[in-house]
C-alpha positions, -999 to +999 in steps of 0.1 A: +389-428-510+414-456-512+449-449-526+468-482-531+504-485-519+531-494-543+549-525-530+585-519-524+611-538-545+629-562-523+655-575-547+688-563-558+691-538-587+711-549-619+748-540-618+767-540-651+799-546-631+786-580-624+775-595-658+768-630-643+738-618-622+727-588-644+702-606-666+684-624-636+683-591-617+670-572-647+642-597-652+633-595-615+629-558-616+609-561-648+585-586-631+581-562-601+572-533-625+546-554-644+530-572-614+534-548-585+540-511-595+521-509-627+487-520-613+491-497-583+500-468-604+471-475-627+447-476-598+462-443-586+453-427-619+417-441-617+412-426-583+425-393-594+402-393-624+373-400-601+383-373-576+387-347-603+351-353-613+339-349-577+341-321-552+372-301-542+376-319-509+380-353-527+407-338-548+426-324-518+424-358-501+435-377-531+466-356-537+475-359-500+471-397-500+493-400-530+520-379-515+519-399-482+515-433-493+534-440-525+568-432-510+571-450-477+552-480-486+535-483-452+507-508-447+475-491-436+455-504-406+419-498-396+410-461-392+402-448-357+374-423-352+375-401-320+340-385-318+338-369-284+357-361-252+394-359-245+422-382-234+452-401-247+453-422-278+466-457-272+495-462-297+491-497-314+521-520-315+543-516-346+530-481-355+554-465-380+532-434-392+498-419-388+477-396-409+454-373-388+424-353-399+410-329-373+376-312-375+365-284-352+328-284-340+301-264-356+286-233-341+249-231-334+225-208-352+208-179-335+172-181-323+142-160-333+117-139-313+082-139-329+074-105-314+038-108-310+031-121-345+033-087-363+067-090-381+091-115-395+124-127-379+152-148-394+184-159-376+220-164-388+234-198-392+264-212-372+299-213-387+315-246-397+346-259-378+381-256-391+399-286-406+436-297-406+453-327-420+488-340-414+510-371-420+532-378-391+561-403-388+558-420-354+588-419-330+589-449-306+580-437-272+559-408-283+524-404-268+495-386-282+467-365-266+433-354-281+403-333-276+372-333-296+351-301-296+314-301-286+289-286-309+273-252-302+239-249-286+210-227-296+180-213-276+146-199-287+141-161-287+164-133-299+196-150-286+229-159-304+240-194-307+270-205-288+304-213-305+316-248-313+345-261-294+380-266-307+395-300-316+431-309-311+456-337-316+492-334-302+522-356-296+548-355-267+571-342-294+564-313-318+532-323-334+503-298-324+472-299-346+443-276-338+410-269-356+389-242-341+351-243-336+327-223-357+311-192-342+275-190-333+250-171-355+231-141-344+196-141-331+167-120-344+136-103-333+105-095-355+110-066-380+100-055-415+136-052-429+170-063-415+195-090-412+212-114-386+248-123-393+259-158-396+288-171-374+324-171-388+341-204-396+367-219-373+405-216-383+430-244-381+468-247-375+496-271-373+488-294-403+503-297-437+468-286-448+448-261-428+414-249-439+389-224-425+353-236-420+325-220-440+307-191-425+271-195-415+244-179-438+231-144-431+193-143-420+174-117-440+140-100-440+133-077-471+102-055-468+084-080-447+095-110-467+117-135-449+147-149-471+157-185-463+195-179-464+207-187-429+223-221-438+247-238-414+284-235-426+303-266-437+335-276-420+367-268-438+367-301-459+350-334-466+315-328-451+286-306-461+268-278-442+232-277-430+203-267-452+177-242-438+142-252-433+115-228-445+096-212-416+078-214-383+098-242-369+132-247-351+163-244-373+178-277-385+204-293-363+237-301-380+244-338-387+277-336-406+307-336-383+319-300-377+289-284-395+270-253-382+233-254-373+209-236-396+189-205-387+152-203-380+124-182-395+093-168-378+067-156-403+041-132-386+037-155-356+041-149-320+061-181-312+097-182-305+120-207-323+155-218-316+182-222-343+198-255-352+225-269-328+261-273-341+276-308-348+305-321-326+340-321-341+358-353-352+394-367-354+401-394-378+434-413-374+447-436-402+476-457-387+504-473-408+525-503-400 
């Protein structure tokens, strides 16, 4: 979503104590309102209408963008995507501010044990990573470090998936953003009735907006009937979770940043299946100059 920046007024405001320049200054302000501010404000209204007709994450992002961008009048640069690893972010020349969105990694779903082909088994989905968002005014000389969490890993058989890793972004000053990884889902062995818990969503801290990831779905077997409910949890905002496949195959791996893997189902077969792996986290930096 693109929220326009209202161009700042560069002239002098009318002053009724100076009647000689008053008319020219008033006309200049009017021209700025008509040609600069009004189109940008109209575009803001259009973006908000579109966001309100979409998902809640779009609304959150739109409101945050308006708060951040209308006042300072910064010029946005190309966004930066940090998708793995850790290190120091290279500060570009002329940086005035940056908007940071941090996603924790998704947890992996549990695996299932076919138990000799006599009963059914369903595993719990992995939890989605946490999400935080923050607008930060850059102080010259500040440095920034980051870490992007790795997605959780699943194995076949009655074994829980591993947790997703936390993502973080911090300055040499007071900025410290953290988005925790989603927890791994529980594994399951064959049975006639029971359930396997999904992993909890990761939590977040340090941002103006901090959201907990969605929990993974619970795997269920009701009177010998497997219920396909072990979805992978969505991250705290912006991206979807992972849909569950039906049965007798590995769970679906997460493809959205920060999403949890989906659980697996074994329907009266002796084969073991792994759950879906969680997706890595992500850090998105929008610089302003």
